MISEFI-705676 format. One record per residue (C-alpha): chain; x, y, z; residue number from 1; residue in one letter. Coordinates in nm, 3 decimals. Layout:
BEGIN
<atom kette="A" X="X" Y="Y" Z="Z" nr="NUM" rest="a"/>
...
This chain:
BEGIN
<atom kette="A" X="-0.611" Y="-1.388" Z="-1.656" nr="1" rest="m"/>
<atom kette="A" X="-0.310" Y="-1.188" Z="-1.699" nr="2" rest="y"/>
<atom kette="A" X="-0.496" Y="-0.944" Z="-1.897" nr="3" rest="f"/>
<atom kette="A" X="-0.795" Y="-0.923" Z="-1.685" nr="4" rest="l"/>
<atom kette="A" X="-0.625" Y="-0.854" Z="-1.334" nr="5" rest="q"/>
<atom kette="A" X="-0.703" Y="-0.498" Z="-1.375" nr="6" rest="e"/>
<atom kette="A" X="-1.061" Y="-0.547" Z="-1.367" nr="7" rest="k"/>
<atom kette="A" X="-1.008" Y="-0.768" Z="-1.055" nr="8" rest="l"/>
<atom kette="A" X="-0.823" Y="-0.546" Z="-0.872" nr="9" rest="i"/>
<atom kette="A" X="-0.929" Y="-0.164" Z="-0.968" nr="10" rest="f"/>
<atom kette="A" X="-1.256" Y="-0.014" Z="-1.031" nr="11" rest="f"/>
<atom kette="A" X="-1.269" Y="0.346" Z="-1.108" nr="12" rest="p"/>
<atom kette="A" X="-1.535" Y="0.547" Z="-1.138" nr="13" rest="q"/>
<atom kette="A" X="-1.511" Y="0.815" Z="-1.424" nr="14" rest="q"/>
<atom kette="A" X="-1.624" Y="1.167" Z="-1.395" nr="15" rest="l"/>
<atom kette="A" X="-1.665" Y="1.433" Z="-1.656" nr="16" rest="e"/>
<atom kette="A" X="-1.404" Y="1.693" Z="-1.712" nr="17" rest="k"/>
<atom kette="A" X="-1.672" Y="1.985" Z="-1.624" nr="18" rest="n"/>
<atom kette="A" X="-1.763" Y="1.762" Z="-1.326" nr="19" rest="y"/>
<atom kette="A" X="-1.787" Y="2.023" Z="-1.029" nr="20" rest="q"/>
<atom kette="A" X="-1.678" Y="1.927" Z="-0.691" nr="21" rest="f"/>
<atom kette="A" X="-1.877" Y="2.063" Z="-0.394" nr="22" rest="n"/>
<atom kette="A" X="-1.736" Y="1.974" Z="-0.046" nr="23" rest="f"/>
<atom kette="A" X="-1.824" Y="2.274" Z="0.131" nr="24" rest="g"/>
<atom kette="A" X="-1.419" Y="2.328" Z="0.225" nr="25" rest="q"/>
<atom kette="A" X="-1.189" Y="2.559" Z="0.079" nr="26" rest="n"/>
<atom kette="A" X="-1.017" Y="2.331" Z="-0.160" nr="27" rest="v"/>
<atom kette="A" X="-0.819" Y="2.383" Z="-0.550" nr="28" rest="d"/>
<atom kette="A" X="-0.849" Y="2.137" Z="-0.788" nr="29" rest="e"/>
<atom kette="A" X="-0.481" Y="2.040" Z="-0.928" nr="30" rest="l"/>
<atom kette="A" X="-0.367" Y="1.880" Z="-1.243" nr="31" rest="n"/>
<atom kette="A" X="-0.076" Y="1.736" Z="-1.300" nr="32" rest="f"/>
<atom kette="A" X="0.144" Y="1.582" Z="-1.595" nr="33" rest="k"/>
<atom kette="A" X="0.282" Y="1.237" Z="-1.587" nr="34" rest="a"/>
<atom kette="A" X="0.597" Y="1.126" Z="-1.728" nr="35" rest="s"/>
<atom kette="A" X="0.391" Y="1.007" Z="-2.011" nr="36" rest="d"/>
<atom kette="A" X="0.179" Y="1.294" Z="-2.053" nr="37" rest="g"/>
<atom kette="A" X="-0.121" Y="1.137" Z="-1.875" nr="38" rest="t"/>
<atom kette="A" X="-0.253" Y="1.438" Z="-1.701" nr="39" rest="l"/>
<atom kette="A" X="-0.395" Y="1.325" Z="-1.340" nr="40" rest="l"/>
<atom kette="A" X="-0.637" Y="1.500" Z="-1.140" nr="41" rest="n"/>
<atom kette="A" X="-0.622" Y="1.586" Z="-0.763" nr="42" rest="g"/>
<atom kette="A" X="-0.804" Y="1.803" Z="-0.487" nr="43" rest="l"/>
<atom kette="A" X="-0.567" Y="2.024" Z="-0.257" nr="44" rest="l"/>
<atom kette="A" X="-0.812" Y="2.047" Z="0.063" nr="45" rest="f"/>
<atom kette="A" X="-0.677" Y="2.391" Z="0.277" nr="46" rest="k"/>
<atom kette="A" X="-0.708" Y="2.374" Z="0.597" nr="47" rest="a"/>
<atom kette="A" X="-0.759" Y="2.750" Z="0.812" nr="48" rest="d"/>
<atom kette="A" X="-0.422" Y="2.729" Z="0.993" nr="49" rest="n"/>
<atom kette="A" X="-0.175" Y="2.481" Z="0.771" nr="50" rest="t"/>
<atom kette="A" X="0.023" Y="2.253" Z="1.031" nr="51" rest="k"/>
<atom kette="A" X="0.115" Y="2.056" Z="0.695" nr="52" rest="g"/>
<atom kette="A" X="0.014" Y="1.838" Z="0.452" nr="53" rest="l"/>
<atom kette="A" X="-0.157" Y="1.498" Z="0.462" nr="54" rest="i"/>
<atom kette="A" X="-0.076" Y="1.291" Z="0.134" nr="55" rest="f"/>
<atom kette="A" X="-0.355" Y="1.045" Z="0.075" nr="56" rest="y"/>
<atom kette="A" X="-0.374" Y="0.747" Z="-0.095" nr="57" rest="l"/>
<atom kette="A" X="-0.712" Y="0.643" Z="-0.148" nr="58" rest="h"/>
<atom kette="A" X="-0.906" Y="0.284" Z="-0.208" nr="59" rest="g"/>
<atom kette="A" X="-0.950" Y="0.100" Z="-0.535" nr="60" rest="n"/>
<atom kette="A" X="-1.277" Y="0.226" Z="-0.617" nr="61" rest="a"/>
<atom kette="A" X="-1.499" Y="0.539" Z="-0.689" nr="62" rest="g"/>
<atom kette="A" X="-1.327" Y="0.911" Z="-0.731" nr="63" rest="s"/>
<atom kette="A" X="-1.269" Y="1.215" Z="-0.548" nr="64" rest="l"/>
<atom kette="A" X="-1.610" Y="1.314" Z="-0.604" nr="65" rest="s"/>
<atom kette="A" X="-1.667" Y="1.066" Z="-0.300" nr="66" rest="s"/>
<atom kette="A" X="-1.311" Y="1.007" Z="-0.135" nr="67" rest="w"/>
<atom kette="A" X="-1.281" Y="1.389" Z="-0.093" nr="68" rest="g"/>
<atom kette="A" X="-1.529" Y="1.309" Z="0.221" nr="69" rest="n"/>
<atom kette="A" X="-1.276" Y="1.222" Z="0.414" nr="70" rest="v"/>
<atom kette="A" X="-1.069" Y="1.499" Z="0.382" nr="71" rest="a"/>
<atom kette="A" X="-1.302" Y="1.707" Z="0.697" nr="72" rest="k"/>
<atom kette="A" X="-1.109" Y="1.506" Z="0.956" nr="73" rest="t"/>
<atom kette="A" X="-0.748" Y="1.609" Z="0.926" nr="74" rest="y"/>
<atom kette="A" X="-0.826" Y="1.950" Z="0.780" nr="75" rest="t"/>
<atom kette="A" X="-1.040" Y="2.005" Z="1.131" nr="76" rest="e"/>
<atom kette="A" X="-0.655" Y="1.925" Z="1.272" nr="77" rest="l"/>
<atom kette="A" X="-0.521" Y="2.193" Z="1.086" nr="78" rest="n"/>
<atom kette="A" X="-0.368" Y="1.964" Z="0.823" nr="79" rest="y"/>
<atom kette="A" X="-0.439" Y="2.039" Z="0.452" nr="80" rest="d"/>
<atom kette="A" X="-0.502" Y="1.703" Z="0.242" nr="81" rest="v"/>
<atom kette="A" X="-0.415" Y="1.610" Z="-0.069" nr="82" rest="f"/>
<atom kette="A" X="-0.642" Y="1.377" Z="-0.274" nr="83" rest="i"/>
<atom kette="A" X="-0.496" Y="1.174" Z="-0.593" nr="84" rest="l"/>
<atom kette="A" X="-0.744" Y="1.043" Z="-0.826" nr="85" rest="d"/>
<atom kette="A" X="-0.508" Y="0.728" Z="-0.997" nr="86" rest="y"/>
<atom kette="A" X="-0.516" Y="0.700" Z="-1.386" nr="87" rest="r"/>
<atom kette="A" X="-0.845" Y="0.646" Z="-1.541" nr="88" rest="g"/>
<atom kette="A" X="-1.026" Y="0.721" Z="-1.173" nr="89" rest="y"/>
<atom kette="A" X="-1.255" Y="1.035" Z="-1.158" nr="90" rest="g"/>
<atom kette="A" X="-1.085" Y="1.317" Z="-1.399" nr="91" rest="k"/>
<atom kette="A" X="-0.754" Y="1.164" Z="-1.461" nr="92" rest="s"/>
<atom kette="A" X="-0.641" Y="1.057" Z="-1.791" nr="93" rest="e"/>
<atom kette="A" X="-0.520" Y="0.711" Z="-1.884" nr="94" rest="g"/>
<atom kette="A" X="-0.529" Y="0.384" Z="-1.742" nr="95" rest="t"/>
<atom kette="A" X="-0.368" Y="0.145" Z="-1.511" nr="96" rest="i"/>
<atom kette="A" X="-0.077" Y="-0.129" Z="-1.671" nr="97" rest="n"/>
<atom kette="A" X="0.153" Y="-0.178" Z="-1.398" nr="98" rest="g"/>
<atom kette="A" X="0.256" Y="-0.114" Z="-1.039" nr="99" rest="q"/>
<atom kette="A" X="0.598" Y="0.097" Z="-1.132" nr="100" rest="k"/>
<atom kette="A" X="0.353" Y="0.342" Z="-1.342" nr="101" rest="q"/>
<atom kette="A" X="0.200" Y="0.393" Z="-1.009" nr="102" rest="l"/>
<atom kette="A" X="0.483" Y="0.409" Z="-0.785" nr="103" rest="f"/>
<atom kette="A" X="0.625" Y="0.674" Z="-1.027" nr="104" rest="e"/>
<atom kette="A" X="0.278" Y="0.890" Z="-1.068" nr="105" rest="d"/>
<atom kette="A" X="0.259" Y="0.941" Z="-0.684" nr="106" rest="n"/>
<atom kette="A" X="0.629" Y="1.057" Z="-0.707" nr="107" rest="d"/>
<atom kette="A" X="0.578" Y="1.288" Z="-0.941" nr="108" rest="i"/>
<atom kette="A" X="0.338" Y="1.448" Z="-0.768" nr="109" rest="i"/>
<atom kette="A" X="0.496" Y="1.426" Z="-0.447" nr="110" rest="y"/>
<atom kette="A" X="0.773" Y="1.586" Z="-0.554" nr="111" rest="k"/>
<atom kette="A" X="0.581" Y="1.880" Z="-0.664" nr="112" rest="e"/>
<atom kette="A" X="0.405" Y="1.936" Z="-0.353" nr="113" rest="l"/>
<atom kette="A" X="0.746" Y="1.947" Z="-0.168" nr="114" rest="k"/>
<atom kette="A" X="0.754" Y="2.255" Z="-0.331" nr="115" rest="k"/>
<atom kette="A" X="0.514" Y="2.416" Z="-0.154" nr="116" rest="n"/>
<atom kette="A" X="0.548" Y="2.229" Z="0.199" nr="117" rest="y"/>
<atom kette="A" X="0.848" Y="2.094" Z="0.392" nr="118" rest="d"/>
<atom kette="A" X="0.935" Y="1.737" Z="0.408" nr="119" rest="e"/>
<atom kette="A" X="0.904" Y="1.721" Z="0.783" nr="120" rest="q"/>
<atom kette="A" X="0.559" Y="1.877" Z="0.741" nr="121" rest="d"/>
<atom kette="A" X="0.441" Y="1.604" Z="0.551" nr="122" rest="i"/>
<atom kette="A" X="0.248" Y="1.284" Z="0.644" nr="123" rest="l"/>
<atom kette="A" X="0.179" Y="1.009" Z="0.370" nr="124" rest="i"/>
<atom kette="A" X="-0.189" Y="0.814" Z="0.473" nr="125" rest="l"/>
<atom kette="A" X="-0.250" Y="0.523" Z="0.243" nr="126" rest="g"/>
<atom kette="A" X="-0.622" Y="0.327" Z="0.280" nr="127" rest="y"/>
<atom kette="A" X="-0.644" Y="-0.031" Z="0.176" nr="128" rest="s"/>
<atom kette="A" X="-0.531" Y="-0.071" Z="-0.201" nr="129" rest="i"/>
<atom kette="A" X="-0.336" Y="0.234" Z="-0.094" nr="130" rest="g"/>
<atom kette="A" X="-0.136" Y="0.136" Z="0.147" nr="131" rest="t"/>
<atom kette="A" X="0.081" Y="-0.072" Z="-0.060" nr="132" rest="g"/>
<atom kette="A" X="0.153" Y="0.275" Z="-0.219" nr="133" rest="m"/>
<atom kette="A" X="0.175" Y="0.464" Z="0.057" nr="134" rest="a"/>
<atom kette="A" X="0.437" Y="0.238" Z="0.195" nr="135" rest="s"/>
<atom kette="A" X="0.627" Y="0.289" Z="-0.136" nr="136" rest="k"/>
<atom kette="A" X="0.645" Y="0.636" Z="-0.155" nr="137" rest="l"/>
<atom kette="A" X="0.752" Y="0.684" Z="0.163" nr="138" rest="a"/>
<atom kette="A" X="1.004" Y="0.447" Z="0.132" nr="139" rest="s"/>
<atom kette="A" X="1.162" Y="0.625" Z="-0.141" nr="140" rest="n"/>
<atom kette="A" X="1.115" Y="0.972" Z="0.030" nr="141" rest="n"/>
<atom kette="A" X="1.157" Y="1.099" Z="0.371" nr="142" rest="n"/>
<atom kette="A" X="0.782" Y="1.212" Z="0.514" nr="143" rest="p"/>
<atom kette="A" X="0.723" Y="1.297" Z="0.892" nr="144" rest="k"/>
<atom kette="A" X="0.487" Y="1.007" Z="0.912" nr="145" rest="q"/>
<atom kette="A" X="0.353" Y="0.677" Z="0.758" nr="146" rest="l"/>
<atom kette="A" X="-0.016" Y="0.608" Z="0.833" nr="147" rest="i"/>
<atom kette="A" X="-0.184" Y="0.276" Z="0.727" nr="148" rest="l"/>
<atom kette="A" X="-0.538" Y="0.217" Z="0.744" nr="149" rest="q"/>
<atom kette="A" X="-0.634" Y="-0.169" Z="0.689" nr="150" rest="a"/>
<atom kette="A" X="-0.310" Y="-0.245" Z="0.487" nr="151" rest="p"/>
<atom kette="A" X="-0.215" Y="-0.601" Z="0.338" nr="152" rest="y"/>
<atom kette="A" X="0.086" Y="-0.776" Z="0.370" nr="153" rest="y"/>
<atom kette="A" X="0.131" Y="-0.779" Z="0.042" nr="154" rest="s"/>
<atom kette="A" X="-0.090" Y="-0.770" Z="-0.239" nr="155" rest="l"/>
<atom kette="A" X="0.003" Y="-1.144" Z="-0.375" nr="156" rest="t"/>
<atom kette="A" X="-0.030" Y="-1.247" Z="-0.039" nr="157" rest="d"/>
<atom kette="A" X="-0.367" Y="-1.130" Z="-0.059" nr="158" rest="m"/>
<atom kette="A" X="-0.477" Y="-1.229" Z="-0.412" nr="159" rest="m"/>
<atom kette="A" X="-0.348" Y="-1.581" Z="-0.314" nr="160" rest="r"/>
<atom kette="A" X="-0.632" Y="-1.560" Z="-0.013" nr="161" rest="k"/>
<atom kette="A" X="-0.924" Y="-1.420" Z="-0.208" nr="162" rest="k"/>
<atom kette="A" X="-0.859" Y="-1.621" Z="-0.543" nr="163" rest="f"/>
<atom kette="A" X="-0.631" Y="-1.904" Z="-0.467" nr="164" rest="p"/>
<atom kette="A" X="-0.696" Y="-2.045" Z="-0.819" nr="165" rest="f"/>
<atom kette="A" X="-0.505" Y="-1.767" Z="-0.993" nr="166" rest="i"/>
<atom kette="A" X="-0.125" Y="-1.829" Z="-0.978" nr="167" rest="p"/>
<atom kette="A" X="0.061" Y="-1.544" Z="-0.815" nr="168" rest="t"/>
<atom kette="A" X="0.353" Y="-1.525" Z="-1.077" nr="169" rest="f"/>
<atom kette="A" X="0.138" Y="-1.405" Z="-1.319" nr="170" rest="i"/>
<atom kette="A" X="0.024" Y="-1.047" Z="-1.058" nr="171" rest="l"/>
<atom kette="A" X="0.188" Y="-0.736" Z="-1.238" nr="172" rest="k"/>
<atom kette="A" X="0.054" Y="-0.586" Z="-0.875" nr="173" rest="y"/>
<atom kette="A" X="0.292" Y="-0.734" Z="-0.614" nr="174" rest="k"/>
<atom kette="A" X="0.245" Y="-0.422" Z="-0.383" nr="175" rest="f"/>
<atom kette="A" X="0.486" Y="-0.580" Z="-0.140" nr="176" rest="a"/>
<atom kette="A" X="0.443" Y="-0.371" Z="0.148" nr="177" rest="t"/>
<atom kette="A" X="0.639" Y="-0.576" Z="0.360" nr="178" rest="q"/>
<atom kette="A" X="0.900" Y="-0.501" Z="0.177" nr="179" rest="e"/>
<atom kette="A" X="0.899" Y="-0.139" Z="0.129" nr="180" rest="y"/>
<atom kette="A" X="0.843" Y="-0.113" Z="0.535" nr="181" rest="l"/>
<atom kette="A" X="1.200" Y="-0.201" Z="0.548" nr="182" rest="q"/>
<atom kette="A" X="1.347" Y="0.114" Z="0.411" nr="183" rest="d"/>
<atom kette="A" X="1.129" Y="0.354" Z="0.603" nr="184" rest="c"/>
<atom kette="A" X="1.295" Y="0.544" Z="0.864" nr="185" rest="e"/>
<atom kette="A" X="0.979" Y="0.755" Z="0.975" nr="186" rest="m"/>
<atom kette="A" X="0.703" Y="0.652" Z="1.237" nr="187" rest="p"/>
<atom kette="A" X="0.482" Y="0.381" Z="1.111" nr="188" rest="i"/>
<atom kette="A" X="0.162" Y="0.397" Z="1.257" nr="189" rest="t"/>
<atom kette="A" X="-0.153" Y="0.098" Z="1.107" nr="190" rest="i"/>
<atom kette="A" X="-0.507" Y="0.110" Z="1.203" nr="191" rest="f"/>
<atom kette="A" X="-0.647" Y="-0.174" Z="1.143" nr="192" rest="h"/>
<atom kette="A" X="-1.042" Y="-0.297" Z="1.231" nr="193" rest="g"/>
<atom kette="A" X="-1.077" Y="-0.635" Z="1.414" nr="194" rest="n"/>
<atom kette="A" X="-1.397" Y="-0.708" Z="1.180" nr="195" rest="e"/>
<atom kette="A" X="-1.244" Y="-0.649" Z="0.856" nr="196" rest="d"/>
<atom kette="A" X="-1.362" Y="-0.881" Z="0.544" nr="197" rest="d"/>
<atom kette="A" X="-1.234" Y="-0.701" Z="0.327" nr="198" rest="v"/>
<atom kette="A" X="-0.830" Y="-0.721" Z="0.438" nr="199" rest="i"/>
<atom kette="A" X="-0.754" Y="-0.904" Z="0.736" nr="200" rest="s"/>
<atom kette="A" X="-0.657" Y="-0.818" Z="1.062" nr="201" rest="y"/>
<atom kette="A" X="-0.421" Y="-1.082" Z="1.051" nr="202" rest="e"/>
<atom kette="A" X="-0.220" Y="-0.893" Z="0.782" nr="203" rest="s"/>
<atom kette="A" X="-0.142" Y="-0.612" Z="0.984" nr="204" rest="s"/>
<atom kette="A" X="-0.069" Y="-0.814" Z="1.278" nr="205" rest="l"/>
<atom kette="A" X="0.190" Y="-1.003" Z="1.067" nr="206" rest="r"/>
<atom kette="A" X="0.341" Y="-0.661" Z="0.945" nr="207" rest="l"/>
<atom kette="A" X="0.393" Y="-0.538" Z="1.340" nr="208" rest="k"/>
<atom kette="A" X="0.555" Y="-0.894" Z="1.400" nr="209" rest="e"/>
<atom kette="A" X="0.776" Y="-0.821" Z="1.103" nr="210" rest="k"/>
<atom kette="A" X="0.897" Y="-0.485" Z="1.239" nr="211" rest="y"/>
<atom kette="A" X="0.832" Y="-0.488" Z="1.621" nr="212" rest="k"/>
<atom kette="A" X="0.985" Y="-0.169" Z="1.727" nr="213" rest="t"/>
<atom kette="A" X="0.897" Y="0.037" Z="1.400" nr="214" rest="k"/>
<atom kette="A" X="0.533" Y="-0.020" Z="1.386" nr="215" rest="i"/>
<atom kette="A" X="0.275" Y="0.115" Z="1.642" nr="216" rest="k"/>
<atom kette="A" X="-0.026" Y="-0.099" Z="1.581" nr="217" rest="f"/>
<atom kette="A" X="-0.376" Y="-0.004" Z="1.687" nr="218" rest="i"/>
<atom kette="A" X="-0.694" Y="-0.240" Z="1.717" nr="219" rest="t"/>
<atom kette="A" X="-1.005" Y="-0.070" Z="1.611" nr="220" rest="l"/>
<atom kette="A" X="-1.240" Y="-0.319" Z="1.803" nr="221" rest="n"/>
<atom kette="A" X="-1.569" Y="-0.409" Z="1.620" nr="222" rest="g"/>
<atom kette="A" X="-1.424" Y="-0.183" Z="1.305" nr="223" rest="q"/>
<atom kette="A" X="-1.514" Y="-0.331" Z="0.927" nr="224" rest="g"/>
<atom kette="A" X="-1.290" Y="-0.224" Z="0.626" nr="225" rest="h"/>
<atom kette="A" X="-1.488" Y="0.101" Z="0.525" nr="226" rest="n"/>
<atom kette="A" X="-1.578" Y="0.388" Z="0.733" nr="227" rest="g"/>
<atom kette="A" X="-1.247" Y="0.372" Z="0.929" nr="228" rest="i"/>
<atom kette="A" X="-1.174" Y="0.764" Z="0.890" nr="229" rest="t"/>
<atom kette="A" X="-1.521" Y="0.821" Z="1.084" nr="230" rest="e"/>
<atom kette="A" X="-1.435" Y="0.561" Z="1.347" nr="231" rest="n"/>
<atom kette="A" X="-1.439" Y="0.767" Z="1.694" nr="232" rest="k"/>
<atom kette="A" X="-1.118" Y="0.571" Z="1.793" nr="233" rest="d"/>
<atom kette="A" X="-0.932" Y="0.658" Z="1.510" nr="234" rest="y"/>
<atom kette="A" X="-1.015" Y="1.040" Z="1.532" nr="235" rest="k"/>
<atom kette="A" X="-0.897" Y="1.025" Z="1.878" nr="236" rest="q"/>
<atom kette="A" X="-0.607" Y="0.839" Z="1.776" nr="237" rest="e"/>
<atom kette="A" X="-0.506" Y="1.072" Z="1.521" nr="238" rest="l"/>
<atom kette="A" X="-0.590" Y="1.402" Z="1.753" nr="239" rest="k"/>
<atom kette="A" X="-0.329" Y="1.243" Z="1.979" nr="240" rest="n"/>
<atom kette="A" X="-0.079" Y="1.194" Z="1.679" nr="241" rest="m"/>
<atom kette="A" X="-0.109" Y="1.546" Z="1.525" nr="242" rest="l"/>
<atom kette="A" X="-0.148" Y="1.747" Z="1.786" nr="243" rest="y"/>
C-alpha cells in the first residue's frame, strides 16, 4: 500500500508536448524548472485590466486542458490567473513521489511569479487536493488572501475516513491543512458545499471551529464537490471580495 498510494490520490491526464490549448482567452503558456531540473508547465491567463494575480492549485484529476476553463470567472473580475499542472499532469514532466517535492515546486514557481506581481496583489486559491498545498504555500509567504474551495481538515483525516483499512502512518501525503493555517496571517475564506460527497462539509466546519476569528466560512447550499467555480452564490461572494 505504501508504494501504491499515489494511485489512490492522484489521477493525472497527460498531454502531448505539442498539444495546443484553446480557451478563447489571452493566455501565455509557461515552463518552469524545478530544483531537480524537471520542467513544470502552467498557463497564465491575462485580464484586460489586471488588479493582480490568482495562483490557482487545482484538483487531483485531469490537466490544464480542462482546468483552464475556470480562469474566465477570475479574469472577468480583472485578475490574471496562473494554473499549474503538477508533475506528471498535462505537459509537466516527472512523477509525484512526496509532499515535500510538491511544496517545493509550488514555492519555486510562486517566487518566479512574484518577479512580475507585487505580493500584496496575489491571491492563492486551492480546490480540493489543492487546498492543502495552497495552505502550505500561503503559510510560507505573504499573499493578499487565501481562498479554499472544499478543503479537507488534513489528508490523513480524509484518508482515515475514506480508506479505514489503510494504516495512516504509511501516508507520505499528510497535507495537514489544519496545521498550515496556523502560520497564515492573511485573510482566509473557505467555500464548501453542504452536499459534498467527496470531501466532507464537516471538515470545513472543523477548520472554522479551530480558527474562529481567522477564517470566513461561506456555505454553498445544495452544492456538491464539483462545479463550485460556476456556483452563482460563489461568484457573487467572490465579486464582493475582489471588487
